[in-house]
N, C-alpha and C positions, 0 to 999 in steps of 0.2 A: 161413509166418506162423505163430506161434504165439499162444495165447489171452492170454499174459502179455507178449508183445510184446518178447521178449529180443533184443536187437541188440549186437553186439559188433563194434567195428573191430578188424579184425584186423591193421592197421598199428600202431596203439597198443597193444596187448592185448601184454603182456612174459610172458606165460604164469605168473605168480607164483602163480597157485590162490588167492589170498587171498578171492577170492569165493565159491568151492566150500567152503574153510576155514570161512568166517563164516556159512554158509546152514545154520542149525539146522534147517530142514525137509527137507533133504536135495534142495533143488529141482535143484541143478546138480551136473554131473559133469566131469571132464576128464581126458583121455588124456595120456600123457606128450608133452611139447612141442607139445601141440595148445591150440586156443583152447577155453574152458568152453562146454558146452552142457547143454540141458536135460535132465535124466536121464529114464528111463521113468517116465510118471505123475507127473512133477515137477510140472506145471501143477496139479495137484489138491491137492498139500501146501503149495503158496505161500501163506503169510500176508501178503504185499505190505508186508512191513518195509521194504525197500530197503535193506537192508544191503549188498547187493553192488554197488549203485550208489554207496554211501556210502564204502566200502571201497578200491574200486578207485585204485591211486595214480597211472594215468596217464588216467583219465576215458574210459576205452575201452568201458564198458559201460552201456547205457541199458535201462530196461525201463518198461513200462506207458506208453510215450511220453514219459518224464520224460528230459531231456537232462541230462547232467551239468553242461554248462556253465552250466546255469541254478541250480545249487544254490550256497551259500555255501561258501567255503572255512571250514575249522575253525582258530580262531584260539586261541591259548595265551591262557588266563586267570589272572589272579592269585588263587590261592587265599586268600590274606588279605583281598582285598577282597571275596570269596563271604563267607567267614567274617563278616567285618564286617558283611554285608548280613543275614545270618542273625540275627547278634547284635542288629543294631538295629531287627529287624521288631518293629512294636508293633501293638496293637488299638488303632485310632483311633474316637474317639466324638465327635469335633468337625470338621465339614465346612464349607467355605464354600458359600454357597448360589448355586451356580453351575454350569452344565454344565462337565465336562471340555472341553478344546478337541478338535476334530475328529481332529486328528493323533495326539494321545495315546488316544483312545478307539479308532482304527482300528489302533493298534500293539496294543492289549490284545486285540483281538479276533483279528486275526492269529495272534498268537503261541499260542493256543488250537489250532492244527492241529498244534502240535508235541507237545503233552502225551501221555505214554505211557499206555497202556492194555492190560490182561491180554490175552494171545493176540492183540495187536496188533487187538483188536476196535475198529476205527476208527468207532464209531458214536454217539458221545455228540452231545447236543445240549444249546447254551448258550442260554439266554433272557436277554435283556438289557432293562432299562429304561435309556436313554441320553439321556433327557430329562427335566430336573428338574420340569417341568411335568405330566408323564404320572406321574411318582414322586410328586408331591404329592398328586394326583386317587387314586392307588393308595393311599398311605399314610393317606388321609382315609378310604377305603373299610372298609380292615382295621381301622382303629381304631374307627369307628364301628359296624362290626359285631360288634366284640369288646364294646363298651360294651352294647349291646343284649343281647346273651348274658348279661354278668354282672349287669347290673342287672334284666332282665326274665325271661328264660327261662333259667335256669341250667344249664348241661350239665356233667355230673361230669368228663368229659375236660379240657374247656375251664379249668373252676373249678380244677381240679389244677393247670394248667400257670400259667394268668394270674390267679388269683383274687388272690392278695396284692397284685397290682398295680392293683386295681380303683381306689383311690382316685387312684394316679398318672394312670391313663387319664383318669378323671373331671375331673383339674386340667389335663389338655392337654398332659400329658408324653408327648413321642414314644417310649414304650418300648421298642418295637420295631426302629424304623429308626434312631433317633438321629440324624436330621436329615439322612442320607445323601441326596445327589441321584440316585445309581444303585444298581443291584442287578444281579447276575448269579445265575441260577439253572443249575447243572448238573444235566443229565439224563441218565438212562439208559434203554436199554431194558432190560424186566424180564428178558428173557430171555439179556442180556450174561453172558458166564462169570465176569466178575468186577464185578458190578454194586453191591456194596457199596463196594467200595474205589476204583473208577475215577474217581467224580465228586470225591472227597477229595485224589487225587492231582492232578486237574485244576486244581482251586482252590488246592491249595498251590503249583503253579507259577505261576497266576495272581497269586496274593498275592505271591510274591517279586518276579515282574516288575513288577507294579504299584507296589511300594515303590521299585524301581530307579529308577522314572520319578518319584517323589515324589507319587505318587497313594496317598492313605490307602484301608484296607481294615480290614474287621473279620468274622469268622465269626459268622452270625447264625442260631442254632438256632430263636428264637423266630419267624423268618420262614418257616424250614423246615416247622415245625409248622404255620403257618397255610396254606401251600400243600397239607399232606395233609389239612386240615380242611374247606378252601374250595373246591372243584373249580373253581370260577367264576375263581379265580385262574390256574390252569392254563392256562384259556380265554384269560383276556385276554393271557397272553404267549406263546399259541401254541405250548405246548408238545405235541407230537405224541401221537397215541393209540399207548398200548402203550408209553410212557415214563413213568418214574418221577420226579417231581421230588424228587432226593435232598439237595441242601443249597444253602444261600444265602450269598453274600458281599454285603456292602454295599461301596460304593467310591465315591470322589468326591476333588474338591480338597480338600487337608487345610487345616485351619484352627489347627493348632497343629503346633509343631515341637519334637521330641525333642533334644536336646542330647548324651545320651551312652546307651551300653548299660546293661542292667539287670545285676544280679550275682544271678541265680537261685541256689537250693539245688541241689546236682548232684543228677541222677537217681541211681538205683542201677545199677551194671553188674555182669554175672557173666560169666565166662569159662568155657567148656566144658573139661571134662579128659576124657582117652581112657578109655572104660569107664564113665564115670559113671552110664550108663543102667541098668546091671546091678544096682543095689541098690534098685530100686523095688519095693515090696511092694503088695499089692492094695489095700489100704485107701489108700496114696498114689495109685495110679492112679485108682481112683475118684475122689477129690478133685479130680484133676488134670483128668478128663472134665468135672466139674461146672463147674470154673473156664474151662475153654476152651469151653464151650458156651453158658453162661448168658448171656442177652439175645440 
């Protein structure tokens, strides 16, 4: 028995070597006409990506006790439909005042198991408010706390972010949460190798899948700031110690439907040329260092 529990059905294995070829970490090796096996010290290099299980054409390989028959088969996807989903993605600020149905909520939560992370560091944590009554209580606490700070005990960082919305808060406008019945907070361990980007990747996947289910979403920087400033919010959402509340997405049943895609101005695109790096002088290098590392 090996620690990663690699099992290969010798009758199903066709000795194609795809599992060895696709193992970036070099966990597996294969002699000619033999079934693959774990290379010396291979267990220590394994990043648990399960590429070997996914690539095997006959389902001969299992690992970590995962049975290939329990995996979904991969279906062809219409690229035009995917592009249309991307084009039709919108930031919603109008929601029905009701909970999502349980089936849809469960689908959204379950999908998160497949979001990619740097180095396959599968330690993200997702905190939800999935009940509108809890969300309304949460919304009320955050708003009343901000009003108190903005009107009685001004704090410069908070005034800088929210000061211009003071009258909107006082007039009862839901400046931060836009009437959304739910939210998700993507959290990462502070020692994760790609801590800055993993939560954003995860929420990007969440957003597109949500909109494929006709669930409205919007990225919420204001809420992300509140989680940083008010630690009691992290406590309420049971965010683990050692984790950073990185970003927040609001979501819920949509109360508006868009009829067509937008027509955005195109982004600029550049294409590399061979040897183009060789003409960079010291001044340009200093400027590039500054641009690359600012913020």
